[in-house]
N, C-alpha and C positions, 0 to 999 in steps of 0.2 A: 493460475499462477507460482511460483514456487512464495512468493511473499505473501506470508500466510497475517493478516490482520485482527488480530486477539485484541479488540476495543472490549467484547462483550464481558470478555476474563476482568481487564480493569477496570467497566461497568457493576461488576456483580460484587469483585471487591471494595466494592466503595457503598453498594448502596445505591446508589444512583441508575433513574431511569435512562433512558433515550435522549425523551424532552428534555429533562433536565440537562444534558450536556449538550446536547445542540443547542439550548438557549444561551449557555454559559461560554459556549466557544463561541456562537455568531453565526451558526450555519443550521439549513433547515434539518429537521428532520430527518425526510428522503434525503440525502445528500452524506448522512450522516449513515442510515441506513446500509445506500450503495459502499461506503467504506466498508461499516462492520462487518456485510453481507462474502465483502471478497471481491465484489465486479468493479469496484474503481479500477484505473487506468493509471490512474498517478495520486501523490497527495501532495500540497501544496506547503514547502516548512511552515512556512507562518500556521498556516491548521495546524497539525503535529505538535510546533509548538504552543498553541494554547491546547490541545486536547492531553497534553503533556502538565503545562500549569493546570488545569481544571481536575485534570485527575494526581494529583501531586506525583508523578512518573517519568522514566525515561525511553525514549523510541524505540527500544527496545524491547520495554515490558506491551509497547504497542505492536511493535514487528519484528517479526523471525523471517528465515528463511526456510526452508524444505525444499532442502532438492529434489527432483523427479516428482512432483505433486503437483502436476501442469497438466494438463491436454497438449500444450502450445509443443512440449515436448515431446511426445510422440505424433503431435503431427507435423511437427517440422518449423511450424507457421509464428510465429511470436520473433524469430530470431530480434538482435537490438541490432536499430539503422546503423549506429554506426560500425558494430562489426561491418554489416555488410559495407557499407561505402570503405571502412580500410582490407579487405577484402579487392574491393570493383578496384585501388586504388595501383595495391601489386600486381594486379592479372594486369595492366596496364604500364604499368615500370616492369615489367616482367622477371617481377623477384618472385 
């Protein structure tokens, strides 16, 4: 996925463990590990806000975009559902 999660960087800067962060944010260590390891498909804004509050940082300190850093781009999978819907509507409207 071209969105890279840098929670581990902020954890190191704050000298905080995954367990402590998970406890303070109110999520399980397993769910934090999924986010930290880049396997998450989504993150709630409330979770992102809690992470920023506990780590005293901005969302951009935790998330960044790296173009072309995904297998999805190579396989053609993972296109955005709204983009697919837009293409379908153009096809039916003759655009």
